[in-house]
N, C-alpha and C positions, 0 to 999 in steps of 0.2 A: 422418519425418526432422526433426531439430532445426532450428530456424530458423537457427541458426549452425552451420556445418559447413565441412569441407574439400573442396576439389576434388582431382582426380587428381595436381595438381602440388603439393599442399600449402598452397595460398593459402585462408585463412579468408574465408568468404562469409557474407553475410546473405541468406538464400533463394538467390538466383542471382548476387548483386552482390558482387564483391570488395571487402572492407572497405578494402583498401589504396587502391583508386580513390577512396573516399569521403574517406579521410584526405588523399589527394593534393589533392583539390579544396576541402575545407572545414577542413583543418588539425585540430590536436589541441590540448588535450583536447577530446573530442566524445562525447556519448551518441548511439548508434545504435539504434533500436528496429526490431523486425520487425513491421510492421502486420498481415501474414498471421499471424504466430505469435500476436499478441495476439487478433486476431479468432478464430482457431481455438481458442485455450484458453478464451475467454469461451463461444463456442457449445458446447464440449465440457462445461464446467460446467453451462451452462443445461440441456443435454439430460440430463445426469445427475439433475438434480432436477426435471425436468419432471413426472414422474408425480405428484409432490405438489403441483403447482400452486404453485411457489414464484416469488416476485418477487426477481429478482437485481439488487442495487445495487452497482456497482463502488465500492470503497473509494478515494476520491480521494487519500488520504493516501499511498497506495503510489506514485502517479504521477499528477500533476495537470496534465501538458501538455494544452493544449487540444485538440491534434490527437488524441492517445490518448483522451480523453474523447469527443470527437466520433465517433471511429471506433466506439467501444463503444456510443454512443447509437444509432448507425445500425443496430446489430445487436440492439437491444431492451434495452440496460442502463439502468438507473436509477443513481443517485448516492448513496453514503453520505459524508456530509460532517461535518467536525468544526470548522467555522468559518465566519463570515460571508464570508470570502474564498473558500473552497471553494464556498460557495453561489453566488456570483457566477461562479466558473468553471464550475460545472455548467450554470447557466442560459445563460451565454455560448456553452458548447458544444452547446446544443441539447436538453439533459435538460428533460422537462417538469416543472413544480413539483410535481406530484402523485407523481411518481416520485423524489422526494428524501427521504431520511431523514437527521435531524440527530442525531448522536450527540455524546458528550462530557460531561465533568462541569462544565465552567465556562463555559456560554454567558452572554455578557453580556446586559443588557437590550436593547441596541442589536441584537445579533445575533438574539435571540428576536423582536423586533418586526420585524426585516428577514425572517425566515423566515415569520412569520405573515402579513405584508403580501404576500409572494410566493405564498402559498398552498401551502406544500409539504405532502407527504402524511403525514409522521410526525416528531414530536419525541420523542426517547427521553429521559425525564426520570430523573435519577440521585439525587435527594435531596428531602426534603420542602421545603427552601427553594427548590430550582429549580422544583418544582411551584407553589408560591405565586407566584413570579415570573412564570411562564407564565400563570397564571390571571389575575393582575392586569393584565398587558399585554394579553391577549386581551379582557379587559373593557374596557380603555381603547380598543381598536382596534374593538370591536363585533363581534368574530369569536369563533368557537368553535374552539379549538385541539386538533388531532388528537394525543393523548399517548399513548405507550407507556411502560411502566415497565421500566427496565433492573434486572434482579435479579442479585444475586451469589450463586451457588450453591455457593461454596467448593470449587472444583475445581482441583487443581494440574495445569496442562498439561503440565509436564516440558519447558519450554523455558526459554530465557535469562531471568533474572530480570527484565530490563528490558523484556521483552515479554510477561510473564505477567500476565493481568489478571482471572483468574478466582477469586482467593482473598480471604478476608475481610481480609487484610493490606494490600490495595490500595485505591486511592481509588474503584474503579469499582462502581456498582450499589448495590442495597438488599438487605440480607440477607434471606434466605428463612427464617431461623431465628425461632422465637417470633412468627410472624405479622406481622413487621415489613412485608414486601413486600405480603402479603395486606391488611393493614390500610390501607396506603397506597394500594393499588389501589381499595379501597372509598371512600376519600376523593376519590380521582381521579374516580370514577364519580358521586359525588354533587355534584360541582362543576359548576355550570351553564355555566361558561366553557370546559369541556373535554369533548371527546368521546374516550372510551376507545379506544384503538388496539390495545392487546393488551400483550404482554410481550416483552421482548428480553434476550438474553444474549450475551456475547462473552468468551471465556475466555483469549484470548491469540493469538499468532501464531506461524507456522512450526511448527505441530503436525502430526507425521507419524504419530502413534499414535492410532488411532481411539477408544481406550478413554476418554480424557478427554471427547471429544465426546459419547459415548454417556451417560456419567454426567451431564454437563450438561444434555444435551437431555431425558432421562428426568425430572430434576428440574424442568425448565422445563415439560414436559407435564404432570406431576403437579400443579404450581401453577395451570397454566391450567385443568385439569379441575376442581380444587377450586374455584376461583373461579366456574366456569360452574355447579357444583352449588349455589353460594350465590346464583345469580341474577344474576351479574355477566356483561356482554358482554365476551368476549375474542376478537375477530376474528382477530388475527394473533399468531403466535409467531415473533419475529424471531431467528434462530440465529446471526446475526454472520457472522464470517469465521473466518480462522485456518488454512486447510488449507496444509500446508508444501510446499516444493518441493525438488527435488534439486540443491543447490548444487555437490556434488561432480562429478555427471556431466552436469548441465545438461539432462537429458531433460525432454520435455514431461510435465506431471503428468497422471496417469490418475485421473480422478474417479469411476471405476466403483464402487469400494468405498464411498466416502463417500456417493455417490448411493444405494447399497443400504442402508446404514445408515439414512439419513434416511427412506427408504421404509418400512423395517421398523418404525421408531419411530412415524412420524406418519401413514402411510396410513390413511385412513378414519376419522381423529379428528375430522375437521370443522374444523381450523384452517387458515387460509391461512398459508403460511410465508414469511419474508423471508431473504435471504442477502446477505452483504456480502464476497464475495471481493475481494482485492486483490492481494497479493504473488502468488498462484497464477496470476493472469492475466498479469502482466507481468514478473516477475523474471527467468525464463529467456528472455525475448524482448527483452532489451536488453543492451548491452555499453558499456563505456567505453573509447574509443580513447585511447592515450597514446604519446608518442615518448620514446625514450631520449635524455637530455641528456648525461649522463656516465656511465661505469662506474668506480667507486672500489674498489680493493682495500684493505680494512681489515686489522688485525692477524690477524684469524681469520675473516673472511667477506668476501664480495663485495657491494657495494651498487650496485644498478641504480637510477640516479636519473633519474626521469621528470618529464615536464611536467604530469602529473596529481597532485593531492594530497589531503590530508584535506579541504580545503574543497569539492573536487569530490565525493568518495565518503567519507563519515564512517563508514560501517558497520564497516570493519575495526577502528578504533581504539575505536569507541563500544561495539560489541558483541562485539569479538573474532571478527567474522565472517569466514568463509573465502570467497574467491572465486578460482576457477581464473583464471590469468594466462597467455595463450598469445600467442606471436608471430603476427603477421599473415601471414607467409611462412614456409616450412619453412627454418629456420636450422640444421639438423643437431641431432645428440644433445645432451642435457644434458652439461655439463662440470663440474658442481657446484652446491652450494647458494648462494643469494643471497637478499638482501632487496631488495624492490621498494618504493623510497621516493620521496616527493616533495620538493619545493623548500621547504615550509613549515617554519619554525623551531620545530619540536616533535619530540621523540623519538618521540611517537605518530603522527607523519606517515608512515604507511606504507600500502601497498595489499596487500602480502603478505610473509611472513616464512619464511625457511628454505624456499625454492622451489627445486626442480631446474630450472635454466635453461640454455639454450645459451650459446654464445659471442656475447654481445651487444655491439654498438658503437653509438656516437653516431649517431642518425638512424634506428635500427631502431624499428619500432613493435610495441606490444603491444595486446591487448585484455583488459580486466579483465571476466570473464565473469559472467553472471547479475546484471547490475547494472541491470535495469529497474525494480526497486522499491526505494523508499527510497534512491535515489541522488541524481538531480537535484533531487528535492524537499527534500532535506536540505542542500543545497549553500549555501555562504556565500561572502562576499568577504573572508574572513580574509586578513591580509597584503596587503589590497588586491589580491587575485587575482580577476579576474572569473570566476565558475564556468563550467563547460564548456556549450556549446551543445547542442541536441538535434535530431536528425533522425529521420525515419521512413521507411523503405523499405516501400512498399506497392505490390504487383503490379509490381515492377521499377523503379518511379520513386522517386527520392530526394527527399523532401519536408522542407524545413528547417522545423522546428516553432518554434525559438527560437533567433536568433543568439546567440553568445557575447557579453557585454556588454562595452564597452570601459572602460578606466580612466577615460576623460573622462566617461562616463555615470555613473560611481559618484560622481566629484567634483562633478559637476553637481547631484547631489541634496542637497548640503551647502552651507552658507553660513558665512561667517566675520563675527563680530560686528564692529561698529564700536567698536573699542577707544578 
């Protein structure tokens, strides 16, 4: 059963708790996560890759609420981070430093020093300059840095251009053509300040066709085996994340075929594998609750104006992303198309366009579905609108993870010069 579903009376529930009750108590806009759904998705993924001895690190960029991270840590997850701030979050949520992987193309010297001082398990280097920086800082600190080399295998994942990272045209990784990656790995191996941790690849996000994964993984395996034949230690092949989810139906992701693919390629190859799922764990286990402010009939369409906006959920306007939008209660059949829009002063401020919606009135509440990934983490205070708060329902209990900030708290962060 999906984490979010309707009861016999048409009320939308998170597990067994009516979302309307949560909205009544805590207001809107509000992110609501299913802790049971997040837990089940993670354990399902971990089970699918267990036969190949994989280490699973949750990608914090998808959802970095401390409560979400702590729940996953409790069930064996490590963390995949892309900033010093995410490192602090992972540690605060109880992730052991050795279970943290630091990815990203632009780590500052401060962030690298922070990671090495904390003793994290792996830093993924993405350029010769970064490798030099890591070596220099490790030498200054008197430590040996565990470094994997992220490679670019030039695979088109077939997803939105802004979330595709596997092609040569992107900023990510070291090309595997003409021995660029192989030669840099030799240099990494020969550096006394660095301990070779292996190779890493990540070709993009929201990938629902297994063919790009197979092509990328086979290329990574070929490079790893080639380096081993040259006497290089390559302990880990880090496969990244990217498994897609069903935004249309909101169903739980079945990782069986992905696990079978990984087993077929890597079983008995002697490599430890790393995985960094994010979206696949949390996307369909979160919703954004919002309330109708006004209904406006335009010349040729109906506008449902709600209290959530692009500052709360950026994906629709940033990625042209689709999220189902459903009333919390059964309001009857659809009466025609409508755009669901927010109060922000931008034409791009919409949560959904051209949707069949019922007869909505001021005060009715809606749920923007499949909003557990890249929702709250991308929120801003644009138009001085405090972004939505976050709660998690776990085993029937509603836990407030983060209160909605007040306008006062936003103003208190600033100061006016003495003119």
